[in-house]
C-alpha positions as a LaTeX table, in Angstrom:
\begin{tabular}{lrrr}
\hline
Residue & $x$ (\AA) & $y$ (\AA) & $z$ (\AA) \\
\hline
Met1 & 0.09 & $-0.19$ & 0.21 \\
Thr2 & 1.24 & 3.22 & $-0.86$ \\
Val3 & 0.76 & 6.40 & 1.13 \\
Pro4 & $-0.07$ & 10.00 & $-0.47$ \\
Leu5 & 2.73 & 12.29 & $-0.43$ \\
Pro6 & 1.01 & 14.58 & 1.89 \\
Asp7 & 0.43 & 12.03 & 4.17 \\
Leu8 & 4.14 & 11.36 & 4.71 \\
Thr9 & 4.48 & 14.48 & 6.71 \\
Gly10 & 6.37 & 13.63 & 9.98 \\
Asp11 & 9.87 & 12.89 & 11.59 \\
Tyr12 & 11.52 & 9.83 & 10.61 \\
Val13 & 14.88 & 8.22 & 11.44 \\
Leu14 & 17.43 & 6.29 & 9.11 \\
Asp15 & 17.31 & 2.31 & 9.32 \\
Pro16 & 20.99 & 1.26 & 9.50 \\
Ala17 & 20.09 & $-2.16$ & 8.36 \\
His18 & 18.36 & $-1.07$ & 4.98 \\
Thr19 & 20.20 & 2.13 & 4.47 \\
Arg20 & 23.87 & 2.56 & 2.43 \\
Ile21 & 25.89 & 5.38 & 2.68 \\
Gly22 & 28.66 & 4.78 & 0.65 \\
Phe23 & 31.44 & 6.22 & $-1.88$ \\
Val24 & 33.22 & 5.71 & $-4.92$ \\
Ala25 & 36.86 & 6.89 & $-5.70$ \\
Arg26 & 39.18 & 6.58 & $-8.47$ \\
His27 & 42.23 & 4.56 & $-7.83$ \\
Ala28 & 45.71 & 4.51 & $-9.92$ \\
Met29 & 43.87 & 6.50 & $-12.56$ \\
Val30 & 41.96 & 3.08 & $-13.90$ \\
Thr31 & 39.83 & 1.90 & $-11.59$ \\
Lys32 & 37.17 & 2.57 & $-8.82$ \\
Val33 & 37.16 & 1.51 & $-5.48$ \\
Arg34 & 33.93 & 1.53 & $-3.56$ \\
Gly35 & 33.00 & 1.62 & $-0.12$ \\
Ser36 & 30.70 & 2.35 & 2.76 \\
Phe37 & 30.32 & 3.44 & 6.37 \\
Thr38 & 28.83 & 0.90 & 8.51 \\
Ala39 & 28.04 & 3.38 & 11.68 \\
Phe40 & 25.64 & 6.05 & 11.46 \\
Glu41 & 22.76 & 7.68 & 12.53 \\
Gly42 & 20.05 & 10.17 & 10.85 \\
Thr43 & 16.80 & 11.59 & 11.16 \\
Ala44 & 14.63 & 13.82 & 9.04 \\
His45 & 11.16 & 15.99 & 9.05 \\
Leu46 & 9.27 & 15.65 & 5.83 \\
Asp47 & 6.54 & 17.85 & 5.24 \\
Gly48 & 4.60 & 16.11 & 2.08 \\
Gly49 & 2.35 & 19.09 & 1.62 \\
Asp50 & 5.26 & 21.39 & 1.46 \\
Pro51 & 8.78 & 19.83 & 0.61 \\
Ala52 & 10.51 & 22.82 & 0.84 \\
Arg53 & 9.63 & 22.72 & 4.73 \\
Ser54 & 11.71 & 19.53 & 4.86 \\
Ala55 & 15.08 & 18.87 & 6.66 \\
Gly56 & 17.41 & 16.33 & 7.55 \\
Gln57 & 20.94 & 15.38 & 9.11 \\
Val58 & 23.35 & 12.61 & 9.29 \\
Thr59 & 26.10 & 11.45 & 11.43 \\
Ile60 & 28.42 & 9.22 & 10.52 \\
Lys61 & 31.41 & 7.28 & 12.39 \\
Ser62 & 34.63 & 7.75 & 10.51 \\
Glu63 & 36.05 & 4.64 & 11.92 \\
Ser64 & 33.33 & 2.76 & 10.13 \\
Ile65 & 34.45 & 3.14 & 6.95 \\
Glu66 & 35.10 & $-0.31$ & 4.91 \\
Thr67 & 36.13 & $-1.02$ & 1.49 \\
Gly68 & 36.65 & $-4.75$ & 1.96 \\
Val69 & 40.19 & $-4.50$ & 2.32 \\
Ala70 & 41.22 & $-4.40$ & 5.96 \\
Gln71 & 45.19 & $-2.95$ & 5.16 \\
Arg72 & 43.40 & 0.30 & 2.78 \\
Asp73 & 40.35 & 0.46 & 5.61 \\
Gln74 & 43.60 & 1.20 & 8.11 \\
His75 & 44.93 & 3.60 & 5.92 \\
Leu76 & 41.79 & 5.66 & 5.56 \\
Arg77 & 41.17 & 6.01 & 8.87 \\
Thr78 & 44.50 & 7.53 & 9.58 \\
Asn79 & 45.77 & 11.12 & 9.71 \\
Asp80 & 46.50 & 10.84 & 5.59 \\
Phe81 & 42.63 & 10.50 & 5.08 \\
Leu82 & 39.67 & 10.83 & 7.50 \\
Asp83 & 42.13 & 10.71 & 10.85 \\
Ala84 & 39.35 & 8.72 & 12.76 \\
Pro85 & 40.66 & 9.39 & 16.45 \\
Thr86 & 40.67 & 12.58 & 16.13 \\
Tyr87 & 37.64 & 13.48 & 13.81 \\
Pro88 & 35.52 & 10.49 & 15.02 \\
Glu89 & 32.55 & 12.22 & 13.18 \\
Ile90 & 31.30 & 13.09 & 9.54 \\
Thr91 & 28.29 & 15.12 & 9.55 \\
Phe92 & 25.44 & 16.60 & 7.38 \\
Arg93 & 23.16 & 19.02 & 8.07 \\
Ser94 & 20.59 & 20.34 & 5.36 \\
Thr95 & 20.16 & 24.14 & 5.27 \\
Ser96 & 17.48 & 23.72 & 2.16 \\
Val97 & 15.16 & 21.37 & 0.56 \\
Glu98 & 14.17 & 22.35 & $-3.29$ \\
Pro99 & 11.50 & 20.21 & $-4.81$ \\
Arg100 & 12.44 & 19.54 & $-8.37$ \\
Ser101 & 9.39 & 17.49 & $-9.30$ \\
Asp102 & 7.16 & 15.25 & $-7.80$ \\
Ser103 & 10.04 & 12.58 & $-6.99$ \\
Asp104 & 13.15 & 14.97 & $-7.70$ \\
Phe105 & 14.31 & 16.71 & $-5.19$ \\
Arg106 & 17.70 & 19.11 & $-4.55$ \\
Val107 & 18.71 & 19.18 & $-0.78$ \\
Thr108 & 21.80 & 21.61 & 0.25 \\
Gly109 & 23.43 & 21.69 & 3.34 \\
Asp110 & 26.56 & 21.77 & 5.27 \\
Leu111 & 28.96 & 18.70 & 4.87 \\
Thr112 & 31.73 & 18.69 & 7.69 \\
Ile113 & 34.82 & 16.18 & 7.15 \\
Lys114 & 37.95 & 16.91 & 9.60 \\
Glu115 & 36.62 & 20.17 & 10.82 \\
Thr116 & 35.73 & 21.49 & 7.36 \\
Thr117 & 32.89 & 22.60 & 6.78 \\
Arg118 & 31.38 & 23.17 & 3.19 \\
Pro119 & 27.90 & 23.27 & 1.53 \\
Val120 & 27.17 & 20.50 & $-0.75$ \\
Thr121 & 24.13 & 19.77 & $-3.00$ \\
Ile122 & 22.76 & 16.52 & $-3.03$ \\
Asp123 & 20.02 & 15.12 & $-5.69$ \\
Phe124 & 17.48 & 12.84 & $-4.41$ \\
Glu125 & 15.10 & 10.66 & $-6.12$ \\
Tyr126 & 11.98 & 9.73 & $-4.06$ \\
Thr127 & 11.82 & 6.19 & $-4.73$ \\
Gly128 & 8.34 & 5.27 & $-2.52$ \\
Asn129 & 7.08 & 4.11 & 0.19 \\
Ala130 & 5.54 & 1.28 & 1.98 \\
Val131 & 4.25 & $-0.38$ & 5.35 \\
Asp132 & 6.34 & $-3.25$ & 6.17 \\
Pro133 & 5.07 & $-6.28$ & 7.91 \\
Tyr134 & 5.90 & $-4.49$ & 11.29 \\
Gly135 & 3.78 & $-1.88$ & 10.79 \\
Asn136 & 6.27 & 0.79 & 9.94 \\
Leu137 & 5.80 & 3.37 & 7.22 \\
Arg138 & 8.94 & 3.57 & 5.08 \\
Val139 & 10.14 & 6.05 & 2.65 \\
Gly140 & 13.05 & 5.34 & 0.11 \\
Leu141 & 15.46 & 7.97 & $-1.01$ \\
Glu142 & 18.43 & 7.68 & $-3.49$ \\
Gly143 & 21.06 & 10.37 & $-4.09$ \\
Ser144 & 24.61 & 11.22 & $-4.86$ \\
Val145 & 26.93 & 14.01 & $-5.07$ \\
Thr146 & 30.71 & 14.25 & $-6.03$ \\
Ile147 & 33.06 & 16.15 & $-3.85$ \\
Ser148 & 36.35 & 16.90 & $-3.91$ \\
Arg149 & 38.43 & 15.36 & $-1.26$ \\
Lys150 & 41.02 & 18.24 & $-0.97$ \\
Glu151 & 38.38 & 20.91 & $-0.39$ \\
Phe152 & 37.97 & 18.93 & 2.91 \\
Gly153 & 41.80 & 18.69 & 3.66 \\
Ile154 & 42.23 & 14.95 & 2.68 \\
Thr155 & 45.47 & 15.68 & 0.34 \\
Trp156 & 47.29 & 12.62 & 0.84 \\
Asn157 & 48.60 & 10.95 & $-2.57$ \\
Ala158 & 51.31 & 9.15 & $-4.28$ \\
Ala159 & 52.67 & 9.62 & $-7.81$ \\
Leu160 & 52.65 & 6.89 & $-10.27$ \\
Glu161 & 55.79 & 5.89 & $-12.23$ \\
Gly162 & 53.92 & 6.50 & $-15.59$ \\
Gly163 & 52.49 & 10.00 & $-14.51$ \\
Gly164 & 49.27 & 10.57 & $-12.63$ \\
Val165 & 48.03 & 9.75 & $-8.79$ \\
Leu166 & 47.08 & 6.76 & $-6.79$ \\
Val167 & 44.15 & 8.30 & $-5.65$ \\
Gly168 & 41.72 & 10.62 & $-7.63$ \\
Asp169 & 40.42 & 13.99 & $-6.07$ \\
Lys170 & 36.79 & 13.43 & $-7.07$ \\
Val171 & 34.75 & 11.43 & $-4.75$ \\
Val172 & 31.11 & 10.20 & $-5.21$ \\
Leu173 & 29.27 & 10.09 & $-2.13$ \\
Glu174 & 25.95 & 7.70 & $-2.45$ \\
Phe175 & 22.77 & 7.63 & $-0.18$ \\
Asp176 & 20.46 & 4.88 & $-0.64$ \\
Ile177 & 18.18 & 5.69 & 2.18 \\
Ser178 & 15.40 & 3.75 & 4.03 \\
Ala179 & 13.73 & 5.81 & 6.73 \\
Ile180 & 11.02 & 4.73 & 9.11 \\
Lys181 & 8.37 & 7.33 & 10.14 \\
Gln182 & 8.35 & 7.67 & 13.98 \\
Val183 & 4.89 & 7.46 & 15.84 \\
\hline
\end{tabular}
């Protein structure tokens, strides 16, 4: 059963078991490394009647970064990249929501990584809603944004023998969200 957009108005929490916050970065100029964060929490207020009045925030634990390669994950947690012991959280707080169509929304907000805060704009697609077998109303959103890691003070790199660098500057942040309405 699908709920009409105006009836979605309310407060939501991200369901970490069904939400993925991931990233993609170029490696050695020839391939992409994909990873995700496994520990995060987030909330949102959705206004189905006036989506521009919606808002959201996410807090990610830096140390929860995973790419499937333990040695690389450990390196990403060091000062060369996220410096997880010093900066344990990455945060995003929306500042505006712009409806682009019935299912597309542009969410602008402040992304903070390693004490550097910069505005980013994430294009989201509303993928639908459903009542799960436990009676929870869920909404789905998918979005992504490309950032420059250098703009957040993440500048480590290594030159390649044939030219180029080991890690690309552009990182795509990916959001596959399942949020549960709070009663």
